[in-house]
N, C-alpha and C positions, 0 to 999 in steps of 0.2 A: 403471425406464427412466432412462437417462442424460440429464442436463439438456441435453446437446449433441446428443442424437439427434433427427433430423428426423422429423416426423410428417406423413404424407401424408393430407390431408383429402379424403375421397371427395366426389363431387359432391353438393351439397345444394340443394334447391329451397326457395324461400321461399314458403310457402303462406299464403293468407289464412285467417282463422277466422271464426266466427260472432259473435265479440265485437267490442268497439270496434276500429276500424282502428288498427293499430300503425304507427309510423314505420318507415322502412327500417332505421335503425340498431338500433332495438329488435328488429325481426325477425331481423336478423343476430346480435345478442347472444343471443337465445333459441336460434337454430340452433347457435351455438358451444357454449352450455351443453348442448344435446342431444348434441352431438358428444363433449364431455368425459365425459358420463355413459355414452354408448354405448361409448366406447373404454376406459372404466374408468381414466381418467387420475387420477393422485394428485397431491397438493401437491408442487410442484417439477418436475413434468413440463412440457415445453415444448408450447405449442400452435402450430399452423401460423403461419408468418411472415405479415407483412402482404401481401407479394406473392402468396403462395399464397391467402390469403383473398380478395384482389381478383379473382384468376383464377377461383376456385371459385364465388364468389357473383356474379360479373360486376357488381360494384358499384364506385363511385368510391372513390378513396383516402380522401376525407373521410368517407364513410359507414362504411367499415371502422374508421377511427380513432375515430369517435364511438361505434361499437359496443363497441370495446375500452375506451373511457373509461367507458361505462356499466357494464361488467363490473368495471372497476377500482373504481368508486364503490361497487359492491356488495361489494367485498372478495373477489371470486372469482378475479381474476387480478392479477398484478403484473408490471411491466415492468422490465428491467434493461438498461443500456447497456454498451458496451465489449465486450471479448472474451468470448465465451460468453453474450452478452446475448440478449435476446428477451423474449417474453411467456410467463409461466409460470402454471400453476394454483396458486392460493393458498387455504389453509384460512382460512375466515372465523373470526375470534376471537369468543369469547362477548361481549366488550365491544362489538365492532363490530355484531354481530347485535342486541344489546340496544339500541344507539343507533339503528339503522335502524328497529327495531320501535317504539321510543319516539316516533319522528317520526310514526308512524301515529296514536298515541294523544294526540298533543300537543293537538289541538283537541277531544278526546272528553269533556273535563271529568270525568275519572274521580273517583269518590268512594271514601271509605273502605269503604263497604258493598260496592262492586263488587269490591274487592280481597279483602276478608275472605270474601266468598261463595265464592271459589275456595280461599283458604287453609284454610277449614274442611273442605273436601273433600280437598285434596291433602296437606297437611302431616301429619295423623294417620296416613295410610297410609305416608307416607315414613318416619316415625320407627319405625313398627311393623316395617318391613322392615329397619331398621338396628340394632334391638336386638341386642346381643351381637356385632355385626359390626364395630364401630368399633375401629381400632387405638389403641394407647395414646397416640400422638402427637396424635391428633385429640381424644381425651378430655381431654388436657392443654390443648390449644388452647381447648376449650370452657370449661374451668375458668378459664383466664386471662381469657377474655372476661367471665365472670361476676365475677371479681375486680375488673375495671375499673370496675364500678358496684356495689361491695359496700356503698357508703354512698349515701344519697340526694343528689341535686344541690342545691347552694345558690345557683346562678346559672343564668340562661337558657342560657348557653353550655355549662355542664356538663350541663344537662338535654338539650340538643340532642345532645351527644356521646354521652350514655348511650342515647338513643333509637337512634342510628345503630349503636352497639355491640350493642345488643340485637337488632337486625335482622341484624347480622353473625353472631351466634350461630346464627340460623336458616339463613343463607346457607352457613355451614360444613357444616351438616347436609345441605343440598341438594346440595352438591358431592360427597357421599360415595356417592350412589346410582349404581348401574351403568346406570340408565335415563337416557340423555342427554336425552330429551324431558322427563321429569319434573324432572330437575335444572335444565334451562333454564327451564321454565315457572315453577317456584318461585323460582328465582334472579331472573328478570325481574320477577316480582311484588314481590319484596323490594327490588329496585333502584328500581322505581317508587314504592313506599311510602316508601323512604328519601328520595327526591327530593321527594315531596309533603310529607313531614314537615318537611324543611328549608325548602323554598320557601314553604310556607303557614304556617310557624312553628307547627306543631302541638305543639311542645314547650312552648308558653306557654299558660297559666301552668304552673308546676311542679306535677306531679300525683303526690303521694306514694303514693296508692292504686295508680296504674298501675305505678309503680316496684316497690312491695312485692309486689303480686300477680304481676306478670310475672316478677320474679326468683325468687319462690317456685316458680312453675310450672316455670321453667327448671331450677332445682336439683333438683326432684323428677324431671323428665324425664331429666336427666343420670344420676341414680341408676338409673332404670329401664333406660336404655340400657346402662349399665355392667353391670347384673345380667342383661341379656338378656331382660327381661320385656317382650315385644312388646305384650301386652294392656294392661299398665299404661302403656306409652309412648303407645299410641294414645289411651287414655282421658285421660291428662294433657294431651296436645296438643289434644285436642278441647275440653276444659274451658278450656285456655289461650286458644284462639281465640275461644270463646264469651264469655269474660270480657273479652278485650282489645278486641273489636269495639265494644261500647257505650262503653267508656272512650275509645277513639280517636275515635269519632263525637262524643263530648262535646267533645273537644279541637277537632275540626273545626268544630263549631257555634260555639264561642267564637271561633275564628280568623276565621270568616266574618263574624261580627258585628263583630269588631274592624276588619276591612278595610273593611266598609261604613261604619262610623262614621268611620274615618280618611279 
């Protein structure tokens, strides 16, 4: 569909539901989302103009504008001014989706055990499905990441960077699956874990056992992926997660005691 092609919005009624009462802008925003799905609009397609929305919903200009602001905040639409301007369907980026979801968990007090409970389930199956399927460029990228922490850290800053790089190793793997839900779920967990590691300073004190065992598992995993051994890849990742969890929980316990004392 051409960005300049007009879309006629069919009459839409705003119906109440059995849940908490929604504001009028929220109801309009939901109706517009329904319209986008129903019409099969794609990123870059124009949605009805403000005047059309006012007419179809019989709502005030302020209500319509607030509904569009809600959709813009969700990353679902973007507005452009000038010739050919208007409001267009927008694809939500992974980074934006993760940021919005992270807001939900902000006050949930996530713990290392919460994250690893899911990692133990999802990541072994992920790598089993990727064995023998990774292109050379991805294998090389994983090798480069491993090389970035080939030696143990000597400072807190180096230890922090190595923790983040180690999680990036797993994020690269998550990006390779054709299952977008699995990729996002694992990627989001890794983003949260990386943020927690940095914000709670879980890289202190330097843990040589965590570095050595984690890197050994990753090297063995990379070999299994290269050889196409899905059974070995699953077993290695399972052991990796089972070993990493108590070590990271130990770092978490030390960090919490430090913050309380400080």
